[in-house]
N, CA, C and O atoms as CSV, one atom per row, in Angstrom:
chain,resi,resn,atom,element,x,y,z
A,1,MET,N,N,13.421,-14.209,5.951
A,1,MET,CA,C,13.439,-12.774,6.259
A,1,MET,C,C,12.993,-11.952,5.040
A,1,MET,O,O,12.168,-11.045,5.147
A,2,ALA,N,N,13.560,-12.297,3.888
A,2,ALA,CA,C,13.227,-11.577,2.654
A,2,ALA,C,C,11.748,-11.746,2.315
A,2,ALA,O,O,11.101,-10.821,1.823
A,3,LYS,N,N,11.217,-12.959,2.588
A,3,LYS,CA,C,9.802,-13.221,2.296
A,3,LYS,C,C,8.905,-12.370,3.194
A,3,LYS,O,O,7.892,-11.835,2.747
A,4,LYS,N,N,9.289,-12.254,4.462
A,4,LYS,CA,C,8.515,-11.440,5.412
A,4,LYS,C,C,8.516,-9.977,4.979
A,4,LYS,O,O,7.501,-9.289,5.089
A,5,LEU,N,N,9.667,-9.504,4.484
A,5,LEU,CA,C,9.796,-8.133,4.011
A,5,LEU,C,C,8.882,-7.914,2.802
A,5,LEU,O,O,8.262,-6.860,2.668
A,6,GLY,N,N,8.807,-8.912,1.931
A,6,GLY,CA,C,7.942,-8.836,0.745
A,6,GLY,C,C,6.478,-8.710,1.140
A,6,GLY,O,O,5.737,-7.928,0.544
A,7,VAL,N,N,6.060,-9.477,2.144
A,7,VAL,CA,C,4.677,-9.416,2.637
A,7,VAL,C,C,4.402,-8.031,3.228
A,7,VAL,O,O,3.335,-7.453,3.020
A,8,PHE,N,N,5.378,-7.515,3.964
A,8,PHE,CA,C,5.245,-6.192,4.583
A,8,PHE,C,C,5.099,-5.115,3.515
A,8,PHE,O,O,4.262,-4.221,3.642
A,9,MET,N,N,5.910,-5.196,2.465
A,9,MET,CA,C,5.836,-4.226,1.373
A,9,MET,C,C,4.486,-4.318,0.668
A,9,MET,O,O,3.932,-3.302,0.248
A,10,GLY,N,N,3.961,-5.522,0.539
A,10,GLY,CA,C,2.640,-5.725,-0.069
A,10,GLY,C,C,1.548,-5.058,0.766
A,10,GLY,O,O,0.644,-4.419,0.228
A,11,LEU,N,N,1.645,-5.216,2.082
A,11,LEU,CA,C,0.687,-4.569,2.985
A,11,LEU,C,C,0.789,-3.053,2.878
A,11,LEU,O,O,-0.221,-2.349,2.883
A,12,LEU,N,N,2.023,-2.561,2.782
A,12,LEU,CA,C,2.267,-1.129,2.672
A,12,LEU,C,C,1.631,-0.581,1.397
A,12,LEU,O,O,1.042,0.500,1.406
A,13,ASP,N,N,1.753,-1.335,0.294
A,13,ASP,CA,C,1.135,-0.934,-0.975
A,13,ASP,C,C,-0.382,-0.855,-0.829
A,13,ASP,O,O,-1.009,0.089,-1.310
A,14,ASP,N,N,-0.970,-1.851,-0.162
A,14,ASP,CA,C,-2.423,-1.871,0.053
A,14,ASP,C,C,-2.853,-0.667,0.882
A,14,ASP,O,O,-3.860,-0.028,0.575
A,15,LEU,N,N,-2.095,-0.354,1.929
A,15,LEU,CA,C,-2.415,0.782,2.788
A,15,LEU,C,C,-2.340,2.092,2.010
A,15,LEU,O,O,-3.195,2.962,2.172
A,16,MET,N,N,-1.324,2.232,1.172
A,16,MET,CA,C,-1.169,3.442,0.359
A,16,MET,C,C,-2.346,3.593,-0.598
A,16,MET,O,O,-2.847,4.698,-0.808
A,17,LEU,N,N,-2.788,2.464,-1.181
A,17,LEU,CA,C,-3.918,2.479,-2.107
A,17,LEU,C,C,-5.183,2.908,-1.377
A,17,LEU,O,O,-5.926,3.756,-1.871
A,18,VAL,N,N,-5.434,2.335,-0.210
A,18,VAL,CA,C,-6.605,2.690,0.601
A,18,VAL,C,C,-6.547,4.169,0.989
A,18,VAL,O,O,-7.556,4.873,0.949
A,19,PHE,N,N,-5.346,4.628,1.366
A,19,PHE,CA,C,-5.146,6.028,1.765
A,19,PHE,C,C,-5.440,6.967,0.599
A,19,PHE,O,O,-6.112,7.984,0.771
A,20,LEU,N,N,-4.935,6.625,-0.590
A,20,LEU,CA,C,-5.166,7.455,-1.773
A,20,LEU,C,C,-6.644,7.517,-2.121
A,20,LEU,O,O,-7.159,8.584,-2.456
A,21,ILE,N,N,-7.333,6.380,-2.044
A,21,ILE,CA,C,-8.774,6.341,-2.332
A,21,ILE,C,C,-9.527,7.198,-1.311
A,21,ILE,O,O,-10.438,7.944,-1.669
A,22,ALA,N,N,-9.140,7.085,-0.037
A,22,ALA,CA,C,-9.791,7.867,1.016
A,22,ALA,C,C,-9.604,9.365,0.777
A,22,ALA,O,O,-10.535,10.149,0.959
A,23,VAL,N,N,-8.392,9.758,0.368
A,23,VAL,CA,C,-8.106,11.171,0.089
A,23,VAL,C,C,-8.939,11.661,-1.094
A,23,VAL,O,O,-9.494,12.760,-1.060
A,24,LEU,N,N,-9.023,10.837,-2.139
A,24,LEU,CA,C,-9.811,11.204,-3.329
A,24,LEU,C,C,-11.285,11.362,-2.974
A,24,LEU,O,O,-11.910,12.364,-3.323
A,25,VAL,N,N,-11.838,10.372,-2.279
A,25,VAL,CA,C,-13.251,10.416,-1.888
A,25,VAL,C,C,-13.516,11.608,-0.962
A,25,VAL,O,O,-14.513,12.315,-1.109
A,26,GLY,N,N,-12.606,11.814,-0.009
A,26,GLY,CA,C,-12.747,12.933,0.921
A,26,GLY,C,C,-12.688,14.271,0.199
A,26,GLY,O,O,-13.458,15.181,0.507
A,27,GLY,N,N,-11.783,14.391,-0.752
A,27,GLY,CA,C,-11.643,15.625,-1.519
A,27,GLY,C,C,-12.891,15.924,-2.327
A,27,GLY,O,O,-13.364,17.060,-2.349
A,28,VAL,N,N,-13.426,14.910,-2.990
A,28,VAL,CA,C,-14.645,15.081,-3.792
A,28,VAL,C,C,-15.826,15.426,-2.887
A,28,VAL,O,O,-16.620,16.312,-3.203
A,29,GLY,N,N,-15.935,14.726,-1.767
A,29,GLY,CA,C,-17.017,14.988,-0.822
A,29,GLY,C,C,-16.952,16.400,-0.265
A,29,GLY,O,O,-17.978,17.067,-0.128
A,30,TYR,N,N,-15.747,16.854,0.056
A,30,TYR,CA,C,-15.535,18.216,0.571
A,30,TYR,C,C,-15.919,19.249,-0.484
A,30,TYR,O,O,-16.558,20.255,-0.175
A,31,TYR,N,N,-15.526,18.995,-1.730
A,31,TYR,CA,C,-15.842,19.903,-2.842
A,31,TYR,C,C,-17.349,20.016,-3.038
A,31,TYR,O,O,-17.874,21.114,-3.226
A,32,ILE,N,N,-18.049,18.872,-2.995
A,32,ILE,CA,C,-19.509,18.856,-3.147
A,32,ILE,C,C,-20.161,19.600,-1.978
A,32,ILE,O,O,-21.121,20.347,-2.169
A,33,TYR,N,N,-19.634,19.389,-0.770
A,33,TYR,CA,C,-20.155,20.066,0.430
A,33,TYR,C,C,-20.037,21.583,0.287
A,33,TYR,O,O,-20.987,22.309,0.581
A,34,ILE,N,N,-18.891,22.058,-0.157
A,34,ILE,CA,C,-18.678,23.499,-0.363
A,34,ILE,C,C,-19.596,24.004,-1.474
A,34,ILE,O,O,-20.200,25.070,-1.359
A,35,TYR,N,N,-19.691,23.224,-2.552
A,35,TYR,CA,C,-20.520,23.615,-3.703
A,35,TYR,C,C,-21.992,23.744,-3.315
A,35,TYR,O,O,-22.655,24.716,-3.678
A,36,MET,N,N,-22.496,22.758,-2.576
A,36,MET,CA,C,-23.899,22.785,-2.136
A,36,MET,C,C,-24.123,23.936,-1.151
A,36,MET,O,O,-25.177,24.571,-1.164
A,37,GLY,N,N,-23.139,24.199,-0.305
A,37,GLY,CA,C,-23.251,25.265,0.686
A,37,GLY,C,C,-23.292,26.646,0.037
A,37,GLY,O,O,-23.976,27.543,0.531
A,38,SER,N,N,-22.568,26.820,-1.062
A,38,SER,CA,C,-22.502,28.133,-1.724
A,38,SER,C,C,-23.728,28.401,-2.596
A,38,SER,O,O,-23.995,29.546,-2.962
A,39,LYS,N,N,-24.479,27.334,-2.932
A,39,LYS,CA,C,-25.660,27.501,-3.789
A,39,LYS,C,C,-26.849,28.077,-3.042
A,39,LYS,O,O,-27.723,28.705,-3.639
A,40,LYS,N,N,-26.877,27.859,-1.726
A,40,LYS,CA,C,-28.033,28.319,-0.936
A,40,LYS,C,C,-28.116,29.837,-0.896
A,40,LYS,O,O,-29.025,30.390,-0.277
């Protein structure tokens, strides 16, 4: 049971990492989109 919980926590860590990267990339992309839009 404890081993299964450890695997689950590991998956949760991976998901959080992917989520954080997605938020960072999305934020930068959104900023660039606004920046390019305001230059025109």
